[in-house]
FIVOGU-336702 format. One line per field, with one value per atom (N, C-alpha, C): residue number from 1; residue in three letters; atom name; z negated, y negated, x negated. Coordinates in nm, 2 decimals. Layout:
resi	(NUM,...) $
resn	(ALA,...) $
name	(CA,...) $
pz	(Z,...) $
py	(Y,...) $
px	(X,...) $
This chain:
resi	(1,1,1,2,2,2,3,3,3,4,4,4,5,5,5,6,6,6,7,7,7,8,8,8,9,9,9,10,10,10,11,11,11,12,12,12,13,13,13,14,14,14,15,15,15,16,16,16,17,17,17,18,18,18,19,19,19,20,20,20,21,21,21,22,22,22,23,23,23,24,24,24,25,25,25,26,26,26,27,27,27,28,28,28,29,29,29,30,30,30,31,31,31,32,32,32,33,33,33,34,34,34,35,35,35,36,36,36,37,37,37,38,38,38,39,39,39,40,40,40,41,41,41,42,42,42,43,43,43,44,44,44,45,45,45,46,46,46,47,47,47,48,48,48,49,49,49,50,50,50,51,51,51,52,52,52,53,53,53,54,54,54,55,55,55,56,56,56,57,57,57,58,58,58,59,59,59,60,60,60,61,61,61,62,62,62,63,63,63,64,64,64,65,65,65,66,66,66,67,67,67,68,68,68,69,69,69,70,70,70,71,71,71,72,72,72,73,73,73,74,74,74,75,75,75,76,76,76,77,77,77,78,78,78,79,79,79,80,80,80,81,81,81,82,82,82,83,83,83,84,84,84,85,85,85,86,86,86) $
resn	(MET,MET,MET,SER,SER,SER,ALA,ALA,ALA,PRO,PRO,PRO,ARG,ARG,ARG,THR,THR,THR,SER,SER,SER,GLN,GLN,GLN,LYS,LYS,LYS,LYS,LYS,LYS,ILE,ILE,ILE,THR,THR,THR,ARG,ARG,ARG,VAL,VAL,VAL,PRO,PRO,PRO,HIS,HIS,HIS,GLY,GLY,GLY,ARG,ARG,ARG,SER,SER,SER,VAL,VAL,VAL,THR,THR,THR,VAL,VAL,VAL,PRO,PRO,PRO,PHE,PHE,PHE,THR,THR,THR,SER,SER,SER,THR,THR,THR,GLU,GLU,GLU,ILE,ILE,ILE,LYS,LYS,LYS,LEU,LEU,LEU,PRO,PRO,PRO,ASP,ASP,ASP,GLY,GLY,GLY,ALA,ALA,ALA,GLY,GLY,GLY,LEU,LEU,LEU,ALA,ALA,ALA,TRP,TRP,TRP,TYR,TYR,TYR,ALA,ALA,ALA,GLY,GLY,GLY,ILE,ILE,ILE,GLY,GLY,GLY,ALA,ALA,ALA,MET,MET,MET,ALA,ALA,ALA,ALA,ALA,ALA,ALA,ALA,ALA,GLU,GLU,GLU,VAL,VAL,VAL,VAL,VAL,VAL,GLU,GLU,GLU,TRP,TRP,TRP,PRO,PRO,PRO,VAL,VAL,VAL,ALA,ALA,ALA,LEU,LEU,LEU,LEU,LEU,LEU,VAL,VAL,VAL,ALA,ALA,ALA,GLY,GLY,GLY,THR,THR,THR,HIS,HIS,HIS,PHE,PHE,PHE,ILE,ILE,ILE,GLU,GLU,GLU,ASN,ASN,ASN,ASN,ASN,ASN,ALA,ALA,ALA,ARG,ARG,ARG,ASN,ASN,ASN,ARG,ARG,ARG,ASP,ASP,ASP,ILE,ILE,ILE,GLN,GLN,GLN,GLU,GLU,GLU,LEU,LEU,LEU,ALA,ALA,ALA,ASP,ASP,ASP,GLY,GLY,GLY,ILE,ILE,ILE,SER,SER,SER,ALA,ALA,ALA,GLY,GLY,GLY,ALA,ALA,ALA) $
name	(N,CA,C,N,CA,C,N,CA,C,N,CA,C,N,CA,C,N,CA,C,N,CA,C,N,CA,C,N,CA,C,N,CA,C,N,CA,C,N,CA,C,N,CA,C,N,CA,C,N,CA,C,N,CA,C,N,CA,C,N,CA,C,N,CA,C,N,CA,C,N,CA,C,N,CA,C,N,CA,C,N,CA,C,N,CA,C,N,CA,C,N,CA,C,N,CA,C,N,CA,C,N,CA,C,N,CA,C,N,CA,C,N,CA,C,N,CA,C,N,CA,C,N,CA,C,N,CA,C,N,CA,C,N,CA,C,N,CA,C,N,CA,C,N,CA,C,N,CA,C,N,CA,C,N,CA,C,N,CA,C,N,CA,C,N,CA,C,N,CA,C,N,CA,C,N,CA,C,N,CA,C,N,CA,C,N,CA,C,N,CA,C,N,CA,C,N,CA,C,N,CA,C,N,CA,C,N,CA,C,N,CA,C,N,CA,C,N,CA,C,N,CA,C,N,CA,C,N,CA,C,N,CA,C,N,CA,C,N,CA,C,N,CA,C,N,CA,C,N,CA,C,N,CA,C,N,CA,C,N,CA,C,N,CA,C,N,CA,C,N,CA,C,N,CA,C,N,CA,C,N,CA,C,N,CA,C,N,CA,C,N,CA,C,N,CA,C,N,CA,C) $
pz	(-1.28,-1.36,-1.30,-1.34,-1.30,-1.26,-1.18,-1.09,-1.13,-1.17,-1.31,-1.25,-1.37,-1.35,-1.29,-1.20,-1.16,-1.24,-1.26,-1.34,-1.22,-1.11,-0.97,-1.05,-0.96,-1.02,-0.85,-0.74,-0.57,-0.65,-0.58,-0.60,-0.47,-0.49,-0.37,-0.39,-0.27,-0.24,-0.17,-0.25,-0.19,-0.21,-0.08,0.01,-0.14,-0.10,-0.28,-0.14,-0.04,0.00,0.16,0.14,0.32,0.28,0.35,0.35,0.50,0.45,0.63,0.68,0.75,0.79,0.87,0.78,0.79,0.96,0.97,1.16,1.13,1.24,1.25,1.18,1.06,0.93,0.97,0.96,0.94,0.80,0.70,0.52,0.53,0.50,0.42,0.29,0.37,0.23,0.16,0.04,-0.03,-0.04,0.04,-0.09,-0.16,-0.28,-0.38,-0.35,-0.47,-0.48,-0.48,-0.58,-0.54,-0.70,-0.81,-0.96,-0.93,-0.84,-0.82,-0.72,-0.58,-0.55,-0.58,-0.75,-0.83,-0.92,-0.93,-1.00,-0.95,-0.87,-0.74,-0.71,-0.69,-0.66,-0.79,-0.95,-1.00,-1.06,-1.02,-1.02,-0.89,-0.81,-0.66,-0.74,-0.81,-0.84,-1.00,-1.05,-1.17,-1.09,-0.98,-0.92,-0.82,-0.76,-0.68,-0.76,-0.93,-1.02,-1.12,-1.01,-1.12,-1.30,-1.34,-1.44,-1.42,-1.33,-1.36,-1.19,-1.19,-1.09,-1.02,-0.89,-0.72,-0.67,-0.72,-0.75,-0.89,-0.96,-1.10,-1.04,-0.95,-0.93,-0.91,-0.74,-0.65,-0.70,-0.83,-0.89,-0.98,-1.04,-1.11,-1.01,-0.90,-0.86,-0.76,-0.72,-0.62,-0.72,-0.87,-0.93,-0.97,-0.98,-1.03,-0.87,-0.80,-0.66,-0.66,-0.66,-0.66,-0.78,-0.88,-0.98,-1.00,-0.87,-0.87,-0.76,-0.65,-0.55,-0.60,-0.72,-0.73,-0.86,-0.89,-0.98,-0.95,-0.81,-0.71,-0.68,-0.57,-0.56,-0.66,-0.79,-0.82,-0.87,-0.90,-0.93,-0.82,-0.68,-0.60,-0.58,-0.64,-0.59,-0.64,-0.75,-0.94,-0.88,-0.79,-0.80,-0.66,-0.53,-0.44,-0.54,-0.61,-0.68,-0.75,-0.80,-0.89,-0.78,-0.69,-0.62,-0.50,-0.48,-0.43,-0.47,-0.63,-0.71,-0.77,-0.74,-0.76,-0.67) $
py	(2.15,2.19,2.04,2.03,1.96,2.04,1.99,2.06,2.10,2.13,2.12,2.07,2.05,1.95,1.95,1.92,1.97,1.87,1.91,1.87,1.71,1.78,1.70,1.52,1.43,1.31,1.25,1.21,1.11,1.06,1.00,0.86,0.81,0.64,0.61,0.45,0.46,0.35,0.18,0.07,-0.06,-0.16,-0.24,-0.27,-0.42,-0.53,-0.62,-0.71,-0.80,-0.90,-0.86,-1.00,-0.97,-1.03,-1.00,-0.92,-0.97,-1.05,-1.10,-1.02,-1.01,-0.89,-0.99,-1.00,-1.09,-1.02,-1.08,-1.09,-1.04,-0.99,-0.88,-0.80,-0.77,-0.72,-0.62,-0.66,-0.54,-0.49,-0.62,-0.61,-0.63,-0.56,-0.66,-0.73,-0.87,-0.90,-0.97,-0.92,-0.95,-1.08,-1.11,-1.29,-1.27,-1.38,-1.37,-1.40,-1.30,-1.34,-1.51,-1.57,-1.69,-1.69,-1.67,-1.69,-1.67,-1.60,-1.67,-1.74,-1.83,-1.89,-2.03,-2.02,-2.16,-2.19,-2.00,-2.09,-2.15,-2.10,-2.15,-2.36,-2.32,-2.43,-2.54,-2.45,-2.62,-2.60,-2.46,-2.56,-2.63,-2.63,-2.79,-2.85,-2.89,-3.02,-3.03,-2.99,-3.02,-3.03,-3.04,-3.08,-3.23,-3.21,-3.38,-3.42,-3.45,-3.51,-3.52,-3.49,-3.52,-3.46,-3.36,-3.27,-3.24,-3.14,-3.10,-3.08,-3.08,-3.16,-3.02,-3.09,-2.97,-2.81,-2.87,-2.75,-2.66,-2.68,-2.60,-2.50,-2.63,-2.54,-2.47,-2.45,-2.38,-2.27,-2.23,-2.16,-2.06,-2.14,-2.06,-1.98,-2.05,-2.01,-1.84,-1.87,-1.77,-1.64,-1.71,-1.53,-1.52,-1.55,-1.52,-1.44,-1.52,-1.43,-1.30,-1.26,-1.20,-1.03,-1.11,-0.98,-0.97,-1.05,-0.97,-0.86,-0.86,-0.82,-0.64,-0.64,-0.55,-0.51,-0.53,-0.49,-0.42,-0.49,-0.41,-0.31,-0.30,-0.21,-0.13,-0.07,0.03,0.02,0.07,0.08,0.17,0.05,0.21,0.29,0.29,0.42,0.50,0.45,0.57,0.67,0.60,0.62,0.73,0.68,0.74,0.94,0.92,1.01,1.08,1.04,1.12,1.17,1.08,1.13,1.28,1.31,1.34,1.50,1.48,1.61,1.67,1.55,1.60,1.72) $
px	(2.42,2.29,2.13,2.06,1.93,1.81,1.80,1.66,1.53,1.43,1.30,1.29,1.13,1.10,0.98,0.87,0.76,0.60,0.52,0.40,0.38,0.33,0.26,0.36,0.27,0.34,0.25,0.30,0.30,0.24,0.17,0.06,0.11,0.12,0.18,0.11,0.07,-0.01,0.04,0.10,0.21,0.05,0.07,-0.05,-0.08,-0.12,-0.15,-0.21,-0.10,-0.18,-0.20,-0.28,-0.38,-0.47,-0.55,-0.65,-0.72,-0.89,-0.94,-1.08,-1.07,-1.21,-1.35,-1.46,-1.56,-1.60,-1.60,-1.71,-1.82,-1.87,-1.97,-2.06,-1.93,-2.01,-1.87,-1.79,-1.66,-1.60,-1.61,-1.59,-1.43,-1.44,-1.27,-1.21,-1.18,-1.19,-1.01,-1.01,-0.89,-0.84,-0.76,-0.71,-0.61,-0.66,-0.51,-0.37,-0.35,-0.18,-0.11,0.01,0.04,-0.06,-0.10,-0.13,-0.32,-0.36,-0.53,-0.49,-0.38,-0.46,-0.45,-0.38,-0.31,-0.40,-0.53,-0.63,-0.77,-0.81,-0.80,-0.86,-0.63,-0.66,-0.71,-0.64,-0.66,-0.83,-0.88,-1.08,-1.10,-1.05,-1.03,-0.97,-0.85,-0.83,-0.88,-0.95,-1.02,-1.23,-1.27,-1.36,-1.36,-1.19,-1.17,-1.14,-1.05,-1.00,-1.21,-1.29,-1.42,-1.36,-1.34,-1.34,-1.43,-1.49,-1.63,-1.71,-1.85,-1.89,-1.88,-1.87,-1.79,-1.93,-2.03,-2.12,-2.05,-2.07,-2.01,-1.89,-1.77,-1.67,-1.68,-1.77,-1.82,-1.81,-1.99,-2.06,-1.92,-1.81,-1.75,-1.60,-1.55,-1.46,-1.55,-1.68,-1.76,-1.75,-1.80,-1.79,-1.68,-1.58,-1.43,-1.44,-1.43,-1.40,-1.45,-1.64,-1.69,-1.58,-1.64,-1.55,-1.45,-1.33,-1.21,-1.26,-1.33,-1.36,-1.38,-1.46,-1.57,-1.50,-1.42,-1.29,-1.20,-1.20,-1.08,-1.12,-1.18,-1.23,-1.39,-1.33,-1.34,-1.26,-1.13,-0.96,-1.04,-0.95,-0.94,-1.00,-1.19,-1.21,-1.15,-1.11,-1.08,-0.95,-0.85,-0.75,-0.78,-0.86,-0.89,-0.92,-1.06,-1.04,-0.99,-0.92,-0.79,-0.64,-0.63,-0.54,-0.61,-0.71,-0.84,-0.79,-0.79,-0.84,-0.64,-0.55,-0.48,-0.37) $
């Protein structure tokens, strides 16, 4: 005989890569994974090969970094809310 199933799901947290704490602000910034790091290297390579100008490459990489961190923070807050309500 098998054990009865429960309707509750257990949420486990898995660490996602490394992070750096900014001095004087204690803000934690998550570093990109392998695919994200390759994306930034590609932007840097295009800037080094003068396919795009350095200011444009910095602007694109900076906005991409900010957008990814904001999205990850929103998803984490959603997961925290779901686990608190469960």
